[in-house]
C-alpha positions, 0 to 999 in steps of 0.5 A: 756557407763553407766557413773556414778556420785558420790561423795566421798565413795558412791559406786559409785565403785560399780556401774560401777562394777556392771554394767562391771565388767572387771579391777575391784577386791573386795578387803576386803569391798570395791569394788579396781581397777586393773591395765590394763595389757599394759597401767599399769595405773589404766585405768578405775578410770581416771575420778575419779583420778588427771588425770581428772585434767589435761586432757582437754576436748579434752582428755577426750573426746577421752578417753571416745570415746575409752575407752574398760569398759562398764561403768566409776565411774566419779567425772569430774563434771564439765566436764559432765556438760558441755559437756551434757553426761547422766549419774547416780548420785548417790544420797548420799545426805539424811544426815545420808548417806552422814556421813555414806559415809562420815565416809567411804571414811575418813576410808580408804581412810585417806589421805585429800583431796585437800583443806588440810581437810579430807572429809565433808559431805556437800561434798555429798549434794554439789554434790547433788545440782551441778548435780541434774539438769543434769539427770533425772537418779537418784540412791539413795545410801540408794537403794545401802544400802538397797540391791535395787541396781540391781533392780534400774539398771534394771529400769534405764537402762533396763539390768540385773545385775549380783551380782558378788561384791554386796553380798560381798560389802553388807555383807562387808558395813553395814548402 
């Protein structure tokens, strides 16, 4: 199981879908989760929705243990730190890439965050600072946007991956 930690807009679902495309689709310029036909919920992204905030650590442990996916995109930073999980961190901390990801997120999801504000680019820098000492597996957003994601992922995981979504995503997500 590969856990992909990232700040909003930094292509976490793309990375998760590249590792395991099950229950993902490409819609226009974004990777979208599909509704699980059994639960009628977005099971694939539970670790990046409000569910992560209301479930206990034991419930999240059970979810990860029993999930049918080979990868999960996650914003549950504190949980993964507490549990000492092995994860890949998408590094979007370089200011120009943080701004790109923030603008992308705010355009695609024009809703305010829980704080009542739109996402600010500093969130990407803060995410990196919070998580950088808890992993040695980094994937730079710069590499994703420059067409190097598959190569970098293969180095990190030792696996080969399909470009099923990646080529089309790159065409529609220019830096």
